C-alpha positions in Angstrom: -1.2 97.6 -85.1 0.7 97.6 -88.5 0.6 95.1 -91.2 2.2 91.5 -91.8 5.3 92.2 -93.7 7.4 90.1 -96.3 10.0 91.4 -98.4 10.9 90.2 -101.4 15.1 90.2 -103.2 15.0 89.4 -107.1 15.3 89.9 -110.6 12.3 91.7 -112.4 10.4 90.3 -115.2 9.9 92.5 -117.9 6.7 90.1 -119.0 5.5 90.4 -115.5 4.8 86.5 -114.6 8.1 85.7 -112.4 11.1 87.2 -110.6 9.4 90.1 -108.2 6.0 90.8 -110.0 5.0 87.3 -109.3 6.2 87.7 -105.8 4.2 90.3 -105.1 1.2 89.2 -106.8 1.4 85.8 -104.6 2.5 88.2 -101.2 -0.3 90.2 -101.8 -3.2 87.5 -103.1 -2.0 86.0 -99.4 -3.0 88.8 -97.3 0.5 90.1 -96.5 2.4 93.1 -97.1 5.1 93.2 -99.9 8.1 94.9 -99.9 10.5 94.8 -102.6 14.9 95.0 -103.3 15.8 94.5 -107.4 19.0 92.7 -108.2 18.4 92.5 -111.6 16.6 93.6 -114.7 15.8 90.7 -116.9 14.3 91.1 -120.5 12.4 88.4 -120.4 8.7 87.2 -121.8 6.7 83.6 -122.6 9.1 82.2 -124.7 12.6 82.7 -122.6 15.2 85.2 -120.8 17.0 87.1 -123.7 19.6 89.0 -121.2 19.8 90.4 -118.1 21.1 93.5 -116.4 22.3 93.6 -112.7 22.1 95.8 -110.4 24.9 97.2 -108.7 25.7 95.4 -105.2 26.0 98.4 -103.4 22.5 99.7 -104.6 20.9 96.6 -103.5 22.3 97.2 -99.6 21.1 100.7 -100.4 17.5 99.1 -100.9 18.0 96.2 -98.3 18.7 99.2 -95.7 16.2 101.3 -96.7 13.2 99.2 -96.4 14.5 97.3 -93.1 15.8 100.0 -91.4 12.0 101.6 -91.4 9.7 98.4 -91.2 9.5 95.3 -89.6 9.6 92.5 -92.1 8.3 89.1 -90.7 10.0 86.7 -93.6 12.6 87.6 -96.7 12.2 85.5 -99.4 15.5 85.9 -101.7 14.9 85.0 -105.7 17.6 85.8 -108.5 20.9 87.1 -106.9 22.9 86.9 -110.4 26.1 87.6 -109.5 28.5 86.8 -105.9 28.7 90.1 -105.4 25.6 90.8 -104.9 25.4 87.5 -103.3 27.3 88.9 -100.9 26.6 91.8 -100.0 22.8 90.1 -99.7 23.9 87.4 -97.0 25.9 90.1 -95.3 23.0 92.5 -95.1 20.4 89.0 -93.7 23.0 88.6 -91.2 23.1 92.2 -89.7 19.3 92.2 -89.7 18.9 88.7 -89.3 15.0 88.1 -89.9 12.9 85.2 -88.3 12.4 83.8 -92.3 14.4 83.5 -95.2 13.6 81.4 -97.4 15.9 81.2 -100.6 14.8 80.1 -104.3 17.6 79.0 -105.6 17.2 80.4 -109.0 19.4 78.9 -111.2 17.6 78.1 -114.3 14.2 79.2 -115.5 11.5 76.9 -116.4 12.4 77.7 -120.3 16.2 76.0 -119.1 18.0 79.6 -119.4 21.3 79.9 -117.0 20.5 82.9 -114.7 23.3 82.5 -112.3 26.8 82.8 -113.1 29.0 79.7 -112.5 31.2 81.4 -110.5 28.3 83.0 -107.9 27.6 78.8 -107.5 30.4 78.5 -104.9 29.0 81.9 -103.5 25.5 80.8 -102.6 26.8 77.0 -101.2 28.9 79.5 -99.1 27.0 82.6 -98.1 23.3 81.7 -98.5 23.0 78.2 -97.8 23.8 78.5 -93.9 21.1 81.6 -94.3 18.3 80.0 -95.4 15.7 78.9 -93.3 14.5 76.7 -96.1 15.5 76.0 -99.0 13.4 75.1 -102.6 15.4 73.9 -105.2 13.2 72.5 -109.1 15.0 69.3 -109.7 17.8 70.8 -111.9 18.7 73.2 -109.1 19.1 70.0 -107.0 20.9 68.0 -108.7 23.0 71.0 -109.1 23.4 71.9 -106.0 24.1 68.0 -104.9 25.7 66.8 -107.8 23.2 63.8 -108.1 20.8 62.7 -110.8 17.7 62.8 -110.1 15.2 60.6 -112.1 12.5 59.7 -109.6 10.7 61.0 -106.2 12.9 58.4 -104.2 16.5 59.8 -106.0 15.4 63.2 -103.9 16.6 62.0 -100.5 20.1 61.5 -100.9 20.3 64.9 -103.2 18.6 66.3 -100.2 21.0 64.7 -97.7 23.5 66.3 -99.8 22.2 70.0 -99.7 21.8 69.7 -96.1 25.2 68.6 -95.4 25.9 72.0 -97.2 25.0 74.0 -94.1 21.7 74.1 -95.2 18.8 73.4 -92.2 15.6 72.4 -94.4 15.2 71.9 -97.8 12.0 71.3 -99.9 12.7 69.7 -103.5 10.2 70.7 -106.3 9.0 67.7 -108.5 7.0 69.5 -111.0 10.4 68.5 -113.7 9.3 64.7 -113.2 7.3 62.8 -115.2 4.0 61.1 -114.0 0.0 61.8 -113.8 1.2 63.4 -109.9 4.0 65.1 -109.0 5.0 65.5 -105.4 7.3 68.2 -103.5 9.1 66.3 -100.6 10.3 68.2 -97.7 13.4 67.7 -95.7 14.9 69.1 -92.3 18.6 68.2 -91.6 18.2 65.5 -93.8 15.2 64.1 -92.6 12.1 63.7 -94.8 9.5 65.8 -93.1 6.9 65.2 -95.4 5.8 64.6 -99.0 3.0 66.8 -100.9 1.3 65.3 -103.8 -0.8 66.7 -106.4 -2.5 65.6 -109.9 -0.4 67.0 -113.0 -2.5 69.6 -114.7 -2.3 69.6 -118.5 -0.8 73.5 -118.8 1.7 75.0 -120.5 1.0 77.8 -118.0 4.2 77.1 -115.2 5.9 80.6 -116.1 6.9 82.1 -112.6 6.2 78.7 -110.6 9.4 78.4 -108.5 8.9 82.3 -107.4 5.1 81.5 -106.7 5.8 78.6 -104.1 8.8 80.4 -102.4 6.9 83.5 -102.0 3.8 81.7 -100.3 5.8 79.7 -98.4 7.5 82.9 -97.0 3.6 84.5 -96.7 2.4 81.6 -94.5 5.7 81.4 -92.3 5.3 85.8 -91.5 1.5 84.8 -90.7 2.9 82.6 -88.1 2.3 79.2 -89.7 4.9 76.4 -88.6 7.1 75.1 -91.6 5.3 72.1 -92.6 1.6 73.8 -92.4 3.2 76.8 -94.0 4.7 74.8 -97.1 1.3 72.7 -96.8 -0.7 75.7 -97.7 1.6 77.3 -100.1 2.2 74.0 -102.9 -2.1 74.4 -102.6 -2.2 77.9 -103.1 0.4 77.2 -106.2 -1.6 73.9 -107.5 -4.6 76.4 -107.2 -2.8 79.3 -109.0 -2.0 76.3 -111.9 -5.3 74.8 -112.0 -7.1 78.4 -112.5 -4.6 79.8 -114.9 -4.2 76.2 -116.9 -6.2 77.5 -119.9 -5.4 81.0 -120.5 -3.8 82.4 -123.2 -1.1 85.4 -122.2 2.2 85.3 -125.1 3.3 82.3 -127.2 5.5 80.6 -125.1 5.1 79.2 -120.8 2.4 81.6 -119.9 2.2 82.6 -116.2 0.1 80.8 -113.3 -3.1 83.0 -111.9 -2.6 85.1 -108.7 -6.4 86.0 -108.0 -7.0 86.1 -104.3 -10.2 83.8 -104.9 -7.7 80.9 -105.2 -5.4 80.8 -102.7 -6.0 79.2 -99.5 -8.9 80.8 -97.7 -8.5 81.1 -93.9 -12.7 80.5 -93.5 -13.3 78.5 -95.9 -10.3 75.8 -95.9 -10.9 72.4 -94.0 -8.0 72.8 -91.7 -8.8 76.2 -91.0 -12.1 75.6 -90.2 -10.4 73.9 -87.8 -9.7 77.0 -85.5 -12.0 77.6 -82.5 -13.6 73.7 -82.6 -12.7 72.4 -79.3 -15.7 70.3 -78.9 -16.0 66.9 -80.9 -18.6 63.8 -81.4 -17.3 60.4 -81.8 -20.3 58.1 -82.8 -21.5 55.0 -81.3 -24.2 53.2 -80.8 -26.7 51.7 -78.6 -30.4 50.0 -78.2 -31.8 53.3 -79.2 -30.0 55.3 -81.5 -27.9 54.1 -84.6 -24.6 56.2 -85.4 -26.3 58.8 -87.2 -29.1 59.4 -84.7 -26.1 59.9 -81.6 -24.6 62.4 -84.9 -27.9 64.2 -85.1 -28.1 64.6 -81.1 -24.9 65.8 -81.0 -25.8 68.1 -83.9 -28.8 69.5 -82.5 -27.2 70.1 -78.9 -24.5 72.4 -80.6 -21.6 70.6 -81.7 -20.0 71.7 -84.7 -17.6 68.8 -85.0 -18.5 65.2 -85.3 -16.8 62.1 -86.5 -18.3 58.8 -88.0 -16.9 55.8 -86.2 -18.1 52.5 -87.4 -14.9 49.7 -86.8 -17.0 46.8 -87.4 -18.9 47.4 -90.8 -18.7 46.8 -94.4 -18.1 49.6 -96.7 -21.3 49.0 -97.6 -23.3 49.8 -94.4 -20.7 52.4 -93.6 -21.7 54.0 -96.8 -25.7 54.0 -96.0 -25.0 55.7 -92.8 -21.8 58.1 -94.3 -25.0 59.2 -96.4 -27.4 60.7 -93.8 -24.5 61.7 -91.4 -23.0 64.0 -95.0 -26.6 65.8 -95.1 -27.0 66.8 -91.2 -23.3 68.0 -91.4 -24.0 70.0 -93.9 -28.1 71.2 -92.5 -25.6 72.4 -89.4 -22.7 73.8 -90.8 -20.5 70.8 -88.9 -17.2 69.1 -90.1 -17.5 65.9 -90.9 -15.1 63.3 -90.3 -15.0 59.7 -90.5 -12.5 56.7 -89.3 -9.9 55.3 -90.6 -11.8 54.6 -94.1 -9.0 56.7 -95.9 -10.6 55.3 -99.6 -14.1 56.4 -98.3 -13.1 59.8 -97.6 -14.0 61.8 -101.4 -17.2 59.2 -101.8 -18.7 59.9 -98.7 -18.1 64.0 -99.1 -16.5 64.3 -95.7 -13.6 66.6 -94.8 -11.0 64.4 -93.6 -10.2 60.7 -91.7 -9.2 60.1 -88.4 -6.1 57.3 -88.3 -5.7 55.3 -85.2 -2.0 54.1 -84.1 -3.0 50.3 -86.2 -4.3 52.5 -89.3 -3.0 53.8 -92.7 -0.4 56.1 -91.8 -0.8 59.9 -91.8 1.5 60.8 -94.7 0.6 58.3 -96.9 -3.4 59.6 -96.6 -2.1 62.7 -97.0 -0.7 61.5 -100.6 -4.1 59.9 -101.2 -6.3 63.1 -100.0 -4.0 65.9 -100.7 -3.8 69.3 -99.0 -6.9 69.3 -98.7 -8.8 67.4 -96.5 -8.0 67.3 -92.3 -5.9 64.2 -91.4 -6.2 63.4 -87.8 -4.2 60.9 -85.6 -4.2 58.5 -82.0 -1.2 59.2 -79.7 -1.0 58.2 -76.1 2.8 59.5 -75.7 4.9 62.1 -76.7 6.5 60.1 -79.4 3.0 59.4 -80.7 2.9 63.2 -80.9 6.0 63.9 -82.6 5.3 61.3 -85.4 2.7 63.0 -86.2 3.8 66.1 -86.2 6.3 65.3 -89.1 4.6 62.9 -90.9 1.8 66.1 -91.2 -1.8 65.6 -88.9 -3.5 68.3 -88.7 -4.9 67.6 -85.4 -4.7 64.7 -82.8 -6.8 62.8 -80.4 -5.0 61.9 -77.5 -6.1 59.5 -74.7 -7.4 57.9 -73.3 -8.2 59.9 -70.1 -9.9 57.4 -68.3 -10.8 54.1 -68.7 -14.1 54.1 -71.4 -15.8 50.7 -72.8 -16.1 53.1 -76.5 -13.3 51.7 -77.4 -11.0 48.3 -77.9 -7.4 47.5 -77.9 -7.2 51.0 -75.0 -3.4 52.4 -74.3 -2.7 53.1 -70.9 -4.6 55.4 -68.6 -3.0 59.7 -69.5 -5.1 61.4 -66.7 -4.4 64.7 -66.1 -0.3 64.9 -65.8 0.2 63.1 -68.8 -1.6 65.8 -70.9 0.1 68.3 -68.5 3.3 66.6 -69.7 2.6 66.5 -72.9 1.6 70.1 -73.9 4.3 71.1 -72.0 6.7 69.1 -74.3 5.2 70.5 -77.0 5.6 74.1 -76.5 9.3 72.9 -75.8 9.6 71.6 -79.3 7.2 74.5 -80.8 4.7 71.9 -81.9 1.3 73.8 -81.8 -0.9 71.0 -83.4 -4.2 70.7 -81.9 -4.5 68.2 -78.7 -8.1 66.7 -78.1 -8.3 64.9 -74.9 -10.5 61.5 -75.4 -11.7 58.8 -73.4 -14.5 58.5 -71.3 -14.6 62.6 -70.0 -17.7 63.7 -68.6 -18.8 67.0 -67.8 -17.4 67.2 -64.3 -13.7 66.8 -66.4 -14.2 69.6 -68.5 -12.5 72.1 -66.6 -9.8 70.3 -65.2 -8.8 69.2 -68.6 -8.8 71.9 -70.3 -6.6 74.0 -67.5 -4.2 71.2 -68.9 -3.2 73.0 -72.0 -5.2 70.6 -74.6 -6.8 72.4 -77.5 -10.4 70.8 -76.4 -12.0 67.5 -76.1 -14.1 63.9 -77.7 -16.9 63.2 -76.3 -18.9 59.9 -77.3 -20.8 57.5 -74.3 -21.1 60.6 -71.7 -23.9 61.9 -74.6 -25.6 59.1 -76.1 -26.1 57.7 -73.0 -27.4 60.3 -71.0 -31.0 60.8 -70.4 -31.3 63.7 -72.8 -28.8 63.3 -74.7 -29.6 67.1 -76.7 -29.0 68.7 -73.4 -26.5 67.1 -72.4 -24.3 68.2 -75.5 -25.7 71.6 -74.8 -23.9 71.0 -71.3 -20.6 70.4 -72.5 -20.7 73.2 -75.3 -21.3 75.6 -72.2 -18.6 74.4 -70.4 -16.3 74.4 -73.1 -17.3 77.7 -73.4 -16.6 79.2 -70.3 -13.1 78.0 -70.0 -11.8 79.2 -73.3 -13.1 82.5 -73.1 
């Protein structure tokens, strides 16, 4: 057993709000062990940077070798490098040790507008560091400097990202914090193509010292913990937003104060809705018949042991939906269950739901994410591998994949997949490194569970098989037992 370890290579902030100090605070708050290499000592506080004393390239190399010759490093965050000699030295060391994840924050301009990278070092940065980066995280001024493109809106980020990736960068997250507006949008690009957008309401505060360091360190921490890039960025953006919100009213210095690095405000594994999906292998999707309403059916499923339910009422008005959702929310709170609603993105917050499931003809997942933010679960429907890839790129948290066989509970049924269809999709997902939960759906009965789970899917969703059984509670208990026995 060992600690998950991150290494920060950056400058020291005498005031403690940014640089190495912010990196270590963030990494510690996110539950990873932080090693450090100091590249420069800065003379700064919340009001500005008054001087920079670089550490020699030889001393920087010695620090990196001392750490990486002894400790297994799961991710590296690179921050302030300063001069070209240090930059080339760091690049040479990273090529030597080949860490799996390298998050590079191109520290060129401080929050207060002070230049932190020598002009002659910019070319060395482009030549040496960009090709090594798993992810680059520039703010707007830094993205403009690297791309040569003026960014006046979120749309301008697209062109700038293409230019930066054209310089040899694999992936770039352009941070929108410098743009005006009631919302801040960060956009993630891989190979110059937009993969996901992360939107948060602007926080009125002057305490933004160290936000770039905090975000890049958080991304490195989540990558070190094994998350795929989209998830790592999503959770890091959420962590930073919470840190800004929590520290917005603090008075630390006379200028740009620091964000709050308390571990209480990180993406906590046990409470974040998307983390609650871990271990959830059985979803009940509401239906109705002559004996039970939508909420009645959900209550029976909960009594039978299901802890993940979806309220689907395709033909209901918003008023009818809200009335039923209020009862379902009470039930889910009582049983400690995850509550998902179908389609109606605009009613997620009003119903108190944990998230939404979107069909192929519903609102796109990335649009729903802009409206809901990172804290809500968003699932999507897939029938093919192309659907799975589209949902993955859009930032879905799970995928409902089907149908397994013909079912009467869903209109406009897609082609039936069967066991071979699931095997093919799961195999392709593994080859492409897509690790989203894949939930089989469509006409599934208890005798199907073992064979379906053996295809490699994460779980199953049921509806009519439970509701139409002679004893719905007992039938759900049977499903729960079968799922449990097949995942142990």
